Every structure is written in structure tokens, then in C-alpha cells.
N, C-alpha and C positions, 0 to 999 in steps of 0.2 A: 549440514543443519540437522538438528535432532527433533524438530517440531513437526508433528504429523497431525494436521487438523482433522476433526471429525465433522460429520453432518455437512452443513452448508457453511462451515467456517473457512476462512482464508488466512494464510500467513503471508504477510507482506514485509518487504525489506526496505529500509531507508536506502535511497540511492541518489547519487548526483549524476544526472543524465546530461549528456551533451545535446540531446534532441531539443529543438526549439519548440516552445509552446506559444499559443496566442496570448497568454497572459504575460505582461511585462511588469515584473515586480522586483524591488530590491531584495537581496538575500535576507536582510533584516526583517522585512515584512513577511516573506515566506516562512522564516523561522518562527515568527510570532503567531502564525496561523497554521497549525499542523495539517489541517485538511487540504491546504493548498500545496503541500509538498508532493513531489512526484514519488510514488512508491511502486516497487516492482513486486508482482505476485511471485512468491517463492514456493508455495505449496497450496493445494486446494483440497477440500474435503470431497467425499464421494458424491455428495448431493449438489455440488455447485454447477450452475448452468450458464451464468452470465460472463464468467471470466475463465481464462486459461493461464497456464504457466507462462511466465515472462511478460504478461501484459503489464502496462503501466496504468495506474489508477489514481483517482482522487476519492477519498472516503471521509465519512463523518468521524472525526477523531474524538468526539466527546467521551466515549466509553472505552477508548483504547489506551493501553499502557504498554510502554516499551519493554521488551524482553531482550536483555543482552545475551549474546552467544559469541564469545571470543571478542573480536573487534567489530562484529556486525550487530546491528540492532534490528529486531523484528517486532511486529505487532500482529496479534491474532484478532481478526474482526469477523463479524457475520457478513455474509454476502449481501444481505439487505442494506448494509451500511455503506456499500460502494455507491458513490454518486455518479461517477463517470469513468469510462475507459478511454485512454488516449488512442486516437486512430492515426494512421499514417497519412 
């Protein structure tokens, strides 16, 4: 990955995780609501405090645009737009 976030920005990657979540939704519903997708933190800026690398998160996708890098898709968001971190 060539994206290096600055400040409190976070780079997240689209992922299909095998971990179960408390939300039971069809894939069609999840695909229609980007904020409900499970995203993996791929890089964090130096000012990030709430997340760490490899965390899985849910975020407000209203201002997010996908950035393709090979066969992987990334999104750069501000840390304040992270709604929740999945816990074990």
C-alpha cells in the first residue's frame, strides 16, 4: 500500500471477514449501506488515538470515496468519523 495518512486520518481497506458480528443482515443490505461494512484499518496518521492497525471498524461513509490500489480498495477517513471498533 502506498497511502500514508497525515494528522488524524485513517486508511481503511474493504474486507470480507469471517468473524461473526451481532448484526445479521443480507449481503445486499450490507452493500447498500457502506457504513455497515466491516473495514480493516490499514494505516493510521500520527495523531490517531482511538484505533490501531488491523482493527475492524464501522464508520460514517458519507464523505468517503474509494481509492483503488491494484485489486484492493481503500478509503481515507478522519478518525472522528469512526463510529465503532469491533471488539473480540
